[in-house]
C-alpha positions, 0 to 999 in steps of 0.5 A, a space after each residue: 416457191 422454188 422458181 423454174 426447177 426443170 424436173 421434180 421427181 417424186 419417189 426415191 426408189 431405183 426408178 427416181 434415183 436412176 432418173 435423177 442421176 441421168 438428168 444430173 450428169 447432163 447438167 439438168 437440175 432436178 429434185 428427188 423427194 420422198 415422204 419416207 425418212 430414209 431409203 427403203 430398208 429391205 432386200 425386195 428387188 434383189 435381181 439385177 439383169 444384164 441390161 440393167 448392169 449395162 445401164 449402171 455401167 453407163 451411170 458410173 456405178 458398176 464397179 460398186 455394184 459388182 463389188 457389193 453383189 454376186 452372180 445370181 445363185 443357183 436354185 436348190 430344191 429340198 424335200 425335207 433334208 434331201 436335195 432334189 435339184 440344183 440348177 442355175 437360172 439358165 438351166 431353169 429357163 432352158 437357155 444357154 449361158 450368155 457370152 461376153 463375146 456375143 456382145 454382152 459385157 455383163 453376161 450374169 444376172 447379179 444379186 444385190 439387196 435393193 437397199 444397197 442398190 438404192 444407196 449406191 444410186 443415192 450416192 451417185 446422184 449426190 456426187 453428180 450434184 443432184 438433190 434429194 429430200 427425204 421426209 418430204 411428202 408430195 401432196 398434189 399438183 396443178 399443171 399449165 402450158 409451161 409447167 407444174 406447181 406441186 405442193 409438198 409437205 416439209 416439216 409439217 408445212 405446205 410448200 409450193 414448188 414450181 417445175 417444168 416437168 413432174 415425174 411420178 416414180 412413187 411406187 404402186 400406190 403412186 399419189 402422182 398417178 392417183 392425182 393425175 387420174 389415169 386408168 390403172 387397169 388389170 387385176 389383183 390376186 385377192 386370195 393370194 399374199 406373199 410374205 417377204 423379209 430379211 432374216 439371219 439363219 443357222 442350219 443352211 450351207 452354201 450360197 443358193 436360193 434354198 427352196 425348202 419343201 416336204 415334197 410339194 414345190 407349191 408349198 415352199 419356203 425360200 431363203 435367198 443368200 444375200 451377198 455382202 451380208 449374213 442375211 437371207 431374204 425369205 419368201 413364202 406365198 400363202 392365201 389371204 386367210 393364212 397370213 400370220 402375225 408379222 413376227 419372227 416366231 410366225 415366220 419360223 413356224 411357217 418354215 418348220 411346217 413347210 420344210 418338215 425340218 427342225 434344224 434351221 433356226 431363224 433369228 434377227 428379223 431385220 425387215 418383213 412385209 406382206 403384199 398382194 400380187 397385182 398385175 396392173 398398168 396405166 393407160 397413159 405414161 404421159 399427161 401434159 407435163 407429168 410422167 409416170 415411171 416404174 411401179 407408178 406406171 406398172 406393177 406385176 408379179 415378181 416372177 422372173 425378177 423384172 420389176 426393178 429392172 423394167 423400172 430402171 429402163 423406164 427412167 433410162 429411156 425418159 431421162 435423155 429425152 427430158 434433157 434434150 427437150 429442156 435443152 431446146 429439142 422438140 416437145 414431141 420427143 417426149 411422146 416417144 417415151 410412152 410409144 416405146 415403153 408402153 408395149 414393153 410394160 404390157 409384155 412384161 405384165 403378160 408374161 410375168 402373170 403367166 409365169 406366176 400362175 405357172 409356179 414351177 408347173 410345166 408350161 403349156 405348148 406354144 407359150 413363149 418364155 420371158 426374156 428375163 435378161 432384157 437384152 431382147 427388148 426393142 423399139 422396132 417400128 417405133 418413132 425413133 427407129 429408122 431402118 432403111 435397108 431392103 434386107 435388114 439383118 438380125 440386128 435392126 434399128 430399135 434394137 439394143 446396140 451390142 458390145 464388141 471389141 474394136 481395137 484395144 477397147 470395146 464399143 461400150 467404152 465408146 457408148 459410155 456417156 450422154 452422147 449419140 454414137 455413129 458407127 461406120 462399118 467399112 472404110 468407105 463410111 469414113 467421110 460420112 462418119 466425119 460429117 456427122 461428128 463435125 455437124 453435130 459437135 459434142 453430142 456425137 462420137 464416131 468410129 469407123 470399123 474395118 472388117 479386117 480388125 483382129 481383136 483377141 483372136 477373132 476377126 470383125 467381132 462388131 460385124 458379127 454382133 451387128 449382123 453386117 456383112 463385111 463384104 457388103 456395102 458400107 453401113 452406118 449405125 446411129 446409137 442413141 444415148 440410151 444404147 438403142 439403135 436409132 438409124 441403120 442406113 447405107 447412106 448419110 441422109 437418114 441420119 441427117 434427117 433423124 437429127 433434123 427431126 428430133 
């Protein structure tokens, strides 16, 4: 039996691999296992939102992600051979394009096949010293006050593994969740199915999401250009009674019927799957020493491209807390994972379900739109959000910390790593920033930001992005290791209290 393994992660998808990378770079030994013999082979979760790109920057994989992917393609709608609409994702949502100057270092949604994202995360995990075992099946577990004993099947033999914590990132059919016995409430769209796969095609030009129809957008066949390859991801929704055999000939027939065309030829079917849309989530993210993350905790429609991104954010939130507790922090820090991520998952579930039902129809009056970029996700009012100002600005404790030019570098350059960051807005904060850095040591970096700094032709960009008045009192902002604001205060005491408590 493996002794005293700090963390066992079940599931080698984006959630488990992100969690493993985050733990490994903090020096926390972890083991990621998956029953599959290889990584997921398809393009399924292809859209990477700006917030996820920020996480990948912090993890050290952003250069590879950018090189392998491309900006999210425009949507091109056809009625037969006639192009009826070409719109960007921002135009589809009625939103202005994001701007780097507004504190968003990666303003474009990025498209990258999931198989490639998984490969990049796997390579980073191994580079950081993490362990990955494929063809290793999780069977069950038992937990006690000091750890978890999991049973794995390797090479046909049952092997016990002892770990202090177990995290289930093993997808919608999670064995960890089922063994844990938590509720997984919601609904299954029993009459609907989605056919998805990767295929090559002749007869299309341009890099788009080609939405092929005979005029009825609800009866469409979509072909998404996949960067770095000559494959397309195809998607076709249908009723449960209309699911064909999972063959190239069947897919070609659906395309011909839905497009009304005969000039597009599909070939080289690389991967195909059919699935039911579920909208479900657990009633608890933590039970003792066992946690659930990603699709193991919440599943929803692919509308809006939120699944992989929400899952990566789960792992990013949980990892620094696990590492802190394993390094001597209070166990109750781990309760904040559920407190912060549960409302986020519930909101994503609600809005993606509504968007799925809408399906390109006009929204009902008063319906909110999905924050697909995940930059507005916040933990305001949560246990780790301390806002002491009488009149908070637009950016508050619990919000994502914006980027901004600061001298010859950016705030995100300062945030990158496993530490907290204390920002002092105004020269009168210098002593407080120095004290926090001195008392907390390597766990904190600090920077004093002068209101008159001129950066790339603008004055005080960080003040603007954090909505802090340059003429007002000096303000301290404590940024957590996951890039969220923990404390905003005009004095040092709330930051002292934060570190004392957590």
